[in-house]
C-alpha positions as a printed Julia matrix, in Angstrom:
66×3 Matrix{Float64}:
  20.51  -12.14  14.1
  23.19  -11.48  16.48
  25.71  -10.91  13.42
  23.02   -8.96  11.69
  23.5    -6.57  14.85
  27.95   -7.09  15.11
  27.68   -5.84  12.06
  25.02   -2.31  12.12
  26.72   -1.18  15.21
  30.07   -1.81  13.24
  28.93    0.36  10.37
  27.19    2.56  12.34
  30.47    3.94  14.44
  32.76    3.77  11.5
  30.68    6.41  10.25
  30.28    8.4   13.08
  34.22    8.39  13.65
  35.54    8.63  10.59
  37.1    11.95   9.61
  36.1    14.5    8.22
  36.06   15.39   4.27
  36.5    18.54   2.31
  34.99   17.76  -0.45
  31.41   19.96  -1.55
  28.39   19.33  -3.81
  27.68   20.45  -6.62
  24.79   21.86  -8.07
  23.56   18.73  -9.93
  23.66   16.53  -7.11
  20.5    18.51  -4.9
  18.28   18.75  -8.29
  19.28   14.83  -8.85
  18.18   14.06  -5.25
  15.77   16.29  -5.74
  14.14   14.48  -8.69
  14.52   11.2   -7.09
  12.46   12.52  -4.21
  10.26   13.25  -6.63
  10.42   10.2   -8.34
   9.88    7.94  -5.04
   6.16   10.23  -4.42
   4.77    9.59  -8.29
   5.79    6.47  -8.32
   3.74    5.69  -5.06
   0.86    7.21  -5.36
   0.81    5.47  -8.91
   1.78    2.19  -7.55
  -1.04    3.1   -5.85
  -3.61    4.23  -7.53
  -2.62    0.46  -9.4
  -3.22   -1.51  -6.33
  -6.78    0.97  -4.69
  -8.97   -1.55  -5.29
  -7.12   -4.69  -4.49
  -5.79   -2.17  -0.63
  -9.24   -1.2   -0.8
 -10.89   -4.8   -0.74
  -8.42   -5.96   2.2
  -9.41   -2.53   4.4
 -12.79   -3.14   3.68
 -12.28   -7.63   4.93
 -11.02   -6.23   8.0
 -13.72   -3.22   9.01
 -16.01   -4.83   7.86
 -19.42   -4.29  10.18
 -21.08   -7.23  11.59
């Protein structure tokens, strides 16, 4: 666990202390990011729809009135 913590700290420091990058994002990058977000949302909704009965049964067992 200590190794993972140390690696995480090193990665954060490398990202924070990195030099300025002189780069740009073209117009296509924004649309790819938006497509990825929409695909993630739609995929999550589809997974919930697919397993809705199992999810509903799980919560009904947890919060069942006695």
